[in-house]
DRENMI-873824 format. One line per field, with one value per residue (C-alpha): x, z, y. Coordinates in nm, 2 decimals. Last residue first. Example, Ala and Ser with C-alpha at 12.3 -4.5 7.8 and 13.67 -1.06 7.14 Angstrom:
X <- c(1.37 1.23)
Z <- c(0.71 0.78)
Y <- c(-0.11 -0.45)
//
This chain:
X <- c(2.00 1.71 1.93 2.14 2.40 2.77 2.79 2.52 2.72 2.93 2.61 2.47 2.79 2.82 2.46 2.43 2.58 2.24 1.99 2.05 1.97 1.66 1.52 1.60 1.39 1.10 1.09 0.93 1.18 1.48 1.35 1.22 1.54 1.76 1.55 1.54 1.91 2.00 1.77 1.92 2.27 2.16 2.01 2.34 2.54 2.33 2.38 2.75 2.79 3.00 3.26 3.50 3.32 3.37 3.74 3.71 3.84 3.51 3.33 3.56 3.52 3.15 3.20 3.40 3.13 2.88 3.10 3.13 2.76 2.66 2.90 2.77 2.41 2.48 2.65 2.36 2.11 2.30 2.32 1.95 1.72 1.99 1.93 2.14 2.39 2.46 2.47 2.70 2.93 2.95 3.03 3.29 3.46 3.47 3.55 3.85 3.92 3.70 3.69 3.31 3.23 3.00 2.65 2.40 2.62 2.81 2.48 2.34 2.66 2.65 2.31 2.45 2.74 2.50 2.28 2.60 2.70 2.35 2.28 1.90 1.90 1.57 1.60 1.97 1.88 1.63 1.87 2.15 1.93 1.83 2.20 2.30 2.06 1.73)
Z <- c(7.48 7.56 7.66 7.89 7.92 7.88 7.50 7.49 7.71 7.42 7.23 7.52 7.60 7.23 7.19 7.51 7.31 7.18 6.90 6.93 7.30 7.26 6.97 7.18 7.47 7.23 7.10 6.77 6.58 6.71 6.63 6.29 6.21 6.30 6.12 5.80 5.81 5.86 5.58 5.34 5.42 5.37 5.03 4.92 5.06 4.86 4.54 4.60 4.68 4.38 4.48 4.18 4.08 4.43 4.40 4.34 4.68 4.80 4.67 4.83 5.16 5.14 5.08 5.40 5.58 5.46 5.57 5.91 5.92 5.83 6.07 6.36 6.25 6.28 6.62 6.75 6.62 6.81 7.13 7.13 7.01 6.79 6.66 6.91 6.99 6.63 6.51 6.80 6.73 6.36 6.43 6.68 6.46 6.14 6.32 6.52 6.62 6.46 6.77 6.75 6.71 6.42 6.50 6.38 6.16 6.03 5.95 5.77 5.56 5.51 5.35 5.11 5.01 4.93 4.71 4.54 4.46 4.37 4.12 4.13 4.40 4.56 4.88 4.91 4.87 5.16 5.38 5.29 5.36 5.70 5.78 5.69 5.94 5.87)
Y <- c(-0.43 -0.20 0.09 -0.14 0.14 0.12 0.13 0.40 0.64 0.77 0.86 1.05 1.23 1.35 1.44 1.65 1.94 2.02 1.93 1.55 1.55 1.77 1.56 1.25 1.39 1.48 1.12 1.03 1.25 1.06 0.71 0.81 0.99 0.70 0.44 0.65 0.73 0.36 0.25 0.51 0.39 0.02 0.10 0.27 -0.02 -0.27 -0.08 -0.08 -0.45 -0.54 -0.28 -0.23 0.09 0.25 0.36 0.74 0.84 0.98 0.68 0.44 0.63 0.59 0.22 0.20 0.39 0.13 -0.16 -0.01 0.08 -0.28 -0.43 -0.21 -0.28 -0.66 -0.62 -0.40 -0.66 -0.93 -0.73 -0.64 -0.36 -0.21 0.14 0.35 0.07 -0.02 0.34 0.44 0.15 0.23 0.60 0.50 0.25 0.45 0.78 0.65 1.02 1.28 1.50 1.56 1.19 1.11 0.98 1.24 1.46 1.15 0.97 1.27 1.32 0.95 0.98 1.25 1.03 0.74 0.96 1.08 0.72 0.61 0.89 0.94 1.21 1.32 1.12 1.23 1.60 1.57 1.39 1.63 1.93 1.80 1.72 2.07 2.23 2.40)
//
């Protein structure tokens, strides 16, 4: 069992929205975050968009959703989330992104292999240059 599995399970059981959101972002960072941590918000959001999007417009919408969600995650971490009127929406979006990503990965043995190995980084970086259904 890896830490992202535990975070997903804990997030699904958590009733405190802010902590639930943080746990889902632990999962999303484990799946889509760059190893080197550079430009994490942009790269993570781009990877989510291209991985889950079925066309360019959906990829763009998912990119914007992930970017806003990661911003909300940062507000929680820094104790500034209470002023965000879209907090509940951001928690639901994070859960949706985790669910969609895990369903897609777990239904495809090739993707399970990619995400379980060092191939993940190269695969995610290549999405922006591939047609991959977009």
